C-alpha positions as CSV (number, residue, x, y, z in Angstrom):
1,M,87.7,76.2,77.3
2,T,89.4,80.1,77.1
3,D,91.8,81.6,79.3
4,L,89.3,83.6,81.0
5,A,87.3,80.6,81.5
6,K,90.1,78.5,83.0
7,R,90.8,81.4,85.3
8,T,87.2,81.6,86.4
9,E,86.8,78.1,87.0
10,A,90.0,77.9,89.1
11,L,88.9,80.8,91.1
12,I,85.5,79.0,91.7
13,G,87.5,75.9,93.0
14,Q,89.2,78.2,95.6
15,V,85.9,79.6,96.7
16,T,84.1,76.4,96.9
17,A,86.5,74.9,99.3
18,L,85.7,77.8,101.6
19,V,82.0,78.4,100.9
20,P,80.5,75.0,99.7
21,D,76.9,74.5,98.9
22,A,76.4,77.8,97.0
23,A,76.2,76.8,93.3
24,W,74.0,79.9,92.5
25,V,76.8,82.2,93.5
26,Y,79.3,80.2,91.6
27,D,76.9,80.7,88.3
28,A,76.9,84.5,89.0
29,I,80.5,84.5,89.4
30,R,80.8,82.8,86.0
31,A,78.4,85.5,84.5
32,V,80.0,88.4,86.1
33,P,83.8,88.6,85.2
34,R,85.5,90.0,88.0
35,H,88.4,91.8,85.9
36,Q,85.8,94.1,84.5
37,Y,85.7,95.7,88.1
38,I,89.4,95.9,88.9
39,P,91.5,99.1,88.2
40,H,94.7,98.6,86.3
41,V,96.5,99.5,89.4
42,G,96.0,98.1,92.7
43,Q,97.5,96.5,95.8
44,A,97.0,92.5,96.4
45,W,98.1,90.5,99.2
46,A,101.4,88.5,98.1
47,P,101.8,84.7,99.0
48,D,104.3,85.4,101.6
49,G,101.6,87.6,103.5
50,G,102.8,91.1,102.5
51,I,101.0,93.5,100.0
52,R,102.2,94.2,96.7
53,V,101.4,96.6,93.8
54,I,99.8,95.1,91.0
55,D,99.8,97.0,87.5
56,H,98.1,95.7,84.5
57,D,100.4,97.4,82.3
58,G,103.7,96.8,83.9
59,D,103.1,93.0,84.5
60,P,99.9,91.9,83.0
61,D,100.3,88.3,84.0
62,D,100.6,89.1,87.8
63,W,97.6,91.5,87.7
64,W,95.3,88.8,86.2
65,N,96.7,86.2,88.6
66,A,95.7,88.5,91.4
67,V,92.4,89.2,90.1
68,Y,91.5,85.6,89.4
69,S,92.4,84.5,93.1
70,D,90.7,84.3,96.2
71,T,92.5,87.8,97.4
72,S,91.2,91.3,98.3
73,I,92.7,94.1,96.0
74,V,92.9,97.5,97.7
75,T,91.7,100.1,95.4
76,Q,92.0,103.5,97.4
77,L,94.3,104.5,100.2
78,D,93.7,107.1,102.7
79,D,90.5,108.3,101.2
80,G,92.2,108.9,97.7
81,A,95.0,110.9,99.2
82,T,97.7,108.4,98.6
83,D,99.1,107.0,95.3
84,L,98.2,103.3,95.1
85,A,101.2,102.7,92.8
86,T,103.8,104.1,95.2
87,G,102.6,104.6,98.5
88,S,101.1,102.8,101.8
89,G,98.5,103.9,104.0
90,E,95.0,102.9,105.2
91,C,92.8,100.9,103.2
92,T,89.7,103.1,102.3
93,S,88.3,101.2,99.6
94,S,88.7,97.6,98.0
95,A,87.5,94.7,96.0
96,S,86.7,92.0,98.5
97,A,88.1,88.4,98.4
98,P,85.6,86.5,96.3
99,S,85.2,83.9,99.1
100,T,84.1,86.5,101.4
101,V,81.6,88.2,98.7
102,A,80.3,84.6,98.0
103,N,79.8,83.7,101.9
104,L,77.8,86.9,102.6
105,L,75.7,86.4,99.4
106,R,75.1,82.9,100.5
107,L,73.7,84.1,103.9
108,L,71.7,87.0,102.1
109,D,69.9,84.4,99.8
110,P,68.5,86.9,97.3
111,E,65.9,85.7,94.9
112,P,64.8,86.7,91.6
113,G,62.8,89.9,91.6
114,H,63.8,90.7,95.2
115,R,64.5,94.4,95.8
116,V,68.0,94.8,97.3
117,L,69.7,97.7,98.9
118,E,73.5,97.5,99.1
119,I,75.5,99.7,101.3
120,G,79.0,100.2,99.7
121,T,79.2,100.0,96.0
122,G,83.1,99.5,95.9
123,T,84.3,98.6,92.3
124,G,80.7,97.7,91.6
125,W,81.3,93.9,91.4
126,T,79.0,92.9,93.9
127,A,76.2,95.0,92.6
128,A,76.9,93.4,89.5
129,L,76.6,89.8,91.1
130,L,73.2,91.0,92.5
131,S,72.0,92.5,89.5
132,H,72.5,89.2,87.8
133,L,70.6,87.4,90.7
134,V,67.6,89.6,91.1
135,G,67.6,92.1,88.2
136,G,69.6,95.4,87.8
137,H,66.3,97.6,88.3
138,N,65.7,95.8,91.7
139,V,69.2,96.7,93.1
140,T,69.9,100.0,94.9
141,S,73.5,100.6,95.8
142,I,74.8,103.3,97.8
143,E,78.4,104.6,97.9
144,V,79.8,107.4,100.1
145,D,82.9,108.3,98.2
146,D,82.3,110.5,94.9
147,A,85.3,109.1,93.1
148,V,84.6,105.5,94.1
149,G,81.1,105.7,93.0
150,E,81.8,107.4,89.7
151,Q,84.2,104.8,88.9
152,A,82.0,102.1,90.0
153,G,79.3,103.6,87.8
154,K,81.6,103.5,84.6
155,N,82.4,99.8,85.3
156,L,79.1,99.0,85.5
157,A,78.0,100.8,82.4
158,A,80.7,99.3,80.3
159,A,79.5,95.9,81.5
160,G,76.1,96.7,80.3
161,V,74.7,96.5,84.0
162,D,72.2,99.0,85.4
163,P,71.3,99.0,89.2
164,C,70.2,102.3,90.6
165,L,73.6,103.9,92.2
166,I,73.4,106.6,94.8
167,V,76.2,108.6,96.3
168,G,75.7,109.4,99.8
169,D,75.9,107.8,103.5
170,G,74.4,104.5,103.2
171,A,73.3,104.7,106.9
172,H,70.5,106.7,105.8
173,G,69.3,104.0,103.2
174,C,67.0,105.0,100.3
175,P,63.6,105.5,101.5
176,S,62.2,106.3,97.8
177,R,63.3,102.7,96.8
178,A,61.8,101.0,99.8
179,P,60.6,98.7,100.9
180,F,63.5,96.3,100.4
181,D,63.6,92.3,100.7
182,R,67.3,92.4,101.2
183,V,70.0,94.6,102.6
184,H,73.8,93.8,101.8
185,V,76.4,95.7,103.7
186,T,79.9,95.8,102.4
187,C,81.5,97.7,105.3
188,G,82.0,97.2,109.0
189,I,79.4,98.2,111.2
190,Q,79.4,98.8,114.8
191,T,75.9,100.2,115.3
192,V,73.3,98.9,113.1
193,P,71.1,102.0,111.6
194,Y,67.6,101.2,112.5
195,T,67.1,102.8,109.2
196,W,67.8,99.7,107.5
197,V,65.0,97.7,109.3
198,Q,62.6,100.5,108.8
199,Q,63.1,100.3,105.1
200,S,62.7,96.7,104.9
201,R,59.7,94.6,104.9
202,P,58.7,91.9,107.2
203,G,60.8,88.9,106.4
204,A,63.6,90.6,105.0
205,V,67.1,89.8,105.5
206,I,70.1,91.8,106.5
207,V,73.7,90.6,106.2
208,L,76.4,92.8,107.5
209,P,80.2,92.5,108.9
210,Y,79.6,93.4,112.6
211,R,82.8,95.0,113.9
212,P,82.2,96.0,117.8
213,G,85.8,97.0,118.0
214,F,87.1,94.1,120.5
215,G,89.0,91.3,118.5
216,T,87.9,89.8,115.2
217,G,84.6,90.8,113.1
218,H,81.6,88.8,112.6
219,A,79.2,88.1,110.1
220,L,75.7,88.9,111.4
221,R,72.4,87.8,109.6
222,L,69.1,89.7,110.4
223,V,65.6,88.9,109.8
224,V,63.0,91.6,110.0
225,M,59.9,90.9,112.2
226,P,56.2,92.2,111.7
227,D,56.7,94.5,114.7
228,G,59.5,96.4,113.2
229,T,62.2,94.9,115.3
230,A,64.9,92.5,113.7
231,Y,66.8,89.2,115.1
232,G,69.5,87.5,114.0
233,R,72.9,85.2,114.9
234,F,76.6,85.3,114.0
235,P,77.3,82.8,111.7
236,G,80.7,83.2,111.0
237,F,83.8,85.6,110.4
238,A,83.4,88.9,108.3
239,D,85.9,91.8,108.7
240,Y,85.6,94.8,106.5
241,M,86.7,98.3,106.7
242,M,84.6,100.6,108.7
243,M,81.6,102.4,107.3
244,R,83.0,106.1,107.1
245,S,80.4,107.5,109.6
246,Q,81.3,105.0,112.1
247,R,85.0,105.1,111.9
248,R,87.3,105.3,115.0
249,A,89.8,107.5,115.4
250,P,93.3,106.4,113.9
251,G,96.5,105.5,115.5
252,R,97.5,105.1,118.8
253,P,96.0,106.8,121.7
254,P,97.6,110.2,122.8
255,R,100.3,110.1,125.7
256,T,99.3,112.1,128.8
257,S,101.3,112.8,131.9
258,A,98.1,112.4,134.0
259,D,96.8,109.1,135.7
260,K,99.6,106.7,134.4
261,H,99.7,103.4,136.3
262,H,102.3,101.0,135.9
263,L,100.8,97.6,137.0
264,T,101.4,93.8,136.5
265,T,99.3,90.5,135.9
266,H,99.7,86.7,136.4
267,I,97.4,86.3,133.5
268,D,99.0,85.8,130.2
269,P,97.9,88.5,128.0
270,R,97.6,85.8,124.9
271,T,94.6,84.5,126.7
272,I,92.7,87.5,125.9
273,A,94.6,88.6,122.6
274,Y,94.1,85.0,120.8
275,A,90.7,84.3,122.6
276,P,87.8,82.8,120.6
277,A,85.2,84.7,118.6
278,G,82.8,83.8,121.2
279,A,84.7,85.6,124.0
280,D,85.4,88.6,121.8
281,L,81.7,89.2,121.2
282,A,81.0,88.7,124.9
283,I,83.9,91.2,126.0
284,A,82.6,93.7,123.5
285,A,79.2,93.3,124.8
286,L,80.0,93.6,128.3
287,T,82.7,96.3,128.3
288,G,82.4,98.4,125.2
289,L,86.1,98.4,125.0
290,A,88.3,98.1,121.9
291,S,91.3,96.3,121.4
292,H,94.2,95.5,118.7
293,G,97.0,93.3,118.9
294,S,100.3,92.6,117.6
295,A,103.0,89.8,117.5
296,E,106.4,91.2,116.3
297,P,110.3,90.9,117.6
298,D,112.0,93.3,119.6
299,E,115.4,93.6,121.1
300,D,114.7,91.1,123.8
301,G,113.0,88.5,121.6
302,E,109.5,87.7,120.6
303,L,106.7,90.4,121.8
304,C,103.0,90.0,121.9
305,R,101.3,93.2,122.7
306,L,97.6,94.0,123.4
307,W,95.9,97.5,123.3
308,L,93.0,98.2,125.1
309,S,91.0,101.6,124.8
310,D,87.9,103.1,125.7
311,P,86.2,104.6,122.5
312,G,84.3,107.2,124.4
313,N,87.6,108.3,126.1
314,P,90.9,108.9,124.2
315,Y,92.6,109.5,127.5
316,S,91.6,106.0,128.8
317,W,93.7,103.2,127.5
318,A,96.3,100.5,128.4
319,V,98.9,98.5,127.0
320,V,99.8,94.7,128.2
321,D,103.0,92.7,126.9
322,W,103.8,89.3,127.0
323,R,107.4,88.0,126.9
324,P,108.6,84.5,126.8
325,G,109.8,83.3,130.3
326,A,108.2,86.2,132.2
327,E,106.3,85.4,135.6
328,E,104.3,88.5,135.5
329,Y,103.3,90.7,132.6
330,E,103.7,94.6,132.5
331,I,100.5,96.6,132.3
332,Y,100.9,100.4,131.3
333,Q,97.7,102.3,131.9
334,V,96.5,105.7,131.3
335,G,93.0,107.0,133.0
336,D,91.3,105.8,136.1
337,R,89.1,103.1,134.5
338,P,90.6,99.6,135.3
339,L,90.4,98.4,131.4
340,W,92.6,95.2,132.0
341,D,90.6,94.2,135.0
342,E,87.4,94.8,133.0
343,V,88.5,92.7,130.2
344,V,89.8,89.9,132.2
345,S,86.5,89.9,134.5
346,A,84.4,89.6,131.1
347,Y,86.4,87.0,129.6
348,F,86.1,84.6,132.9
349,R,82.6,85.2,132.8
350,W,82.2,84.1,129.2
351,V,84.4,81.0,130.5
352,S,81.6,80.6,133.3
353,W,79.0,80.3,130.7
354,G,80.5,77.4,129.2
355,E,82.9,79.1,126.7
356,P,80.1,79.4,124.1
357,E,80.9,79.9,120.5
358,R,80.2,82.5,118.4
359,E,77.2,81.1,116.6
360,R,75.3,80.9,120.0
361,F,75.4,84.8,120.3
362,G,72.7,86.8,118.6
363,M,71.7,90.6,118.3
364,T,68.2,92.3,118.5
365,I,67.8,95.7,116.8
366,T,64.8,97.9,118.1
367,P,64.2,101.6,117.4
368,E,65.8,102.1,120.8
369,G,69.1,100.4,119.7
370,Q,70.7,97.1,119.6
371,R,71.6,94.4,122.3
372,I,73.7,91.2,122.2
373,W,72.2,88.0,123.6
374,R,73.3,84.4,124.2
375,D,71.0,81.4,123.0
376,S,67.8,83.4,123.1
377,P,66.7,87.0,122.8
378,D,65.7,87.0,126.5
379,R,69.2,86.3,127.6
380,V,70.6,89.7,127.0
381,V,74.5,90.0,127.6
382,E,74.9,92.9,129.9
């Protein structure tokens, strides 16, 4: 067995442990070597949880080990403005972890001959895997970034793979190549474009990472119905960088001198910050708010901080801090909207439902928009 074959089988062993019962996906990984789609310089997650630069020429062993491990590799920072070799910044393109790729492909379940629309070409590896599964002439892959799309085209051409590549906003789909049997989305989505449903034939499957903004991200698998709607559930975790046209404003909310509120709560902020995925879905659907949290040491010891924000109003946000030994927890709120109270109310409403897990929630897509439901489409969360 060659060194490449050994590395590939070791990678498949890692993937199999997380994504079982997907032998056809493993066969595709064997047939489509990942290293052909990874740049010579990138950033990979280190065993200690940090991120490190990998350099094919400077440390080839480290580069090969990263490429054939179950880790995502950052291939672009700050839309290309920051040098991967020397800088740090916002990740704006990457090669996703193989287990994540395998899981979404398993949910997509493409068959030979299916016409597939891929949103987010990235390095081209998933386009190549899809081409192996359904035939390159059946794959249409759209990338929003000119430079990323150009490099993906080079990667695919060098490997002898020939899907249809388009540079543009994937939210618009590709009507000239429709109808599609499968839509494979590799970027985070908050609002599902109805275009994808419209360009899919009845029975088509759409798989995407749903990122409502509150808490964790969720895999969403939709099936297109004959009446032009789509229904589906959330079968697990998926957390990708946002589609560019749906990005939220970066960084912390702006400070303002108006409408400041210093409040307290007896509810441990970790109840919300560490809530299960089902609670995150319910809170997002009921409030429309966004959150992010951090746990880090400060001068007084450990600190857990939860940020809440109103995506529609940059001057409406709150911070809730947990510190060990506290009897009450401080809330710093800006704006008149009672963000913490809304989130707490939504959380306990979820509790009153019996704490339903993520898999009990679903989504319906219509020309008028999308709605989240619990257990069945007629039980809309609102």
